[in-house]
N, C-alpha and C positions, 0 to 999 in steps of 0.2 A: 504493500500500500504506500509506504513512504517513498519507494523508488519512483512511483508514478508521479507523486507530487514533486519530487526533486527534478525529474525530467521536465515537468511542466514549467517549474521555476527557471531552470536553465534555459529553456526555449524562450521564455519571456524576457530574460536578461539579454539574450543574444539579439532578439528582435528589437529591443529597446536600444541596444548599442548601435545596431545598423541604422535605426531610425534617427538617432542623434547625429550620426555621421552624415546622413542624407540631409538633415535639416541644416547642419553646419554649411554644407556645400551650397544649399539653396540660399541661405542668408548671405554668403559671400557673393553669389551671383547677383542677388537683389541689391546689395550695397554697390557693386560695380555699376549696375544698371542705373541706380539713383545718382551716382556720381557723374556718369556720362550725361544723363538728362539735365542735371543742374549745370554742367559745363556748357551744354548747348544753349541753355537759356541765357547764360551770361554772355556768350559769344554773339548771339543774335540780337 
């Protein structure tokens, strides 16, 4: 019984880990996009 719970918890931790990595990449891309758009506004 406990092994099933442990496996489930391990899976949850792994998926959370990958989710955080993906979010980090998305945030970086979003920041780059926002910087680019603000630069374009200043130039025009």
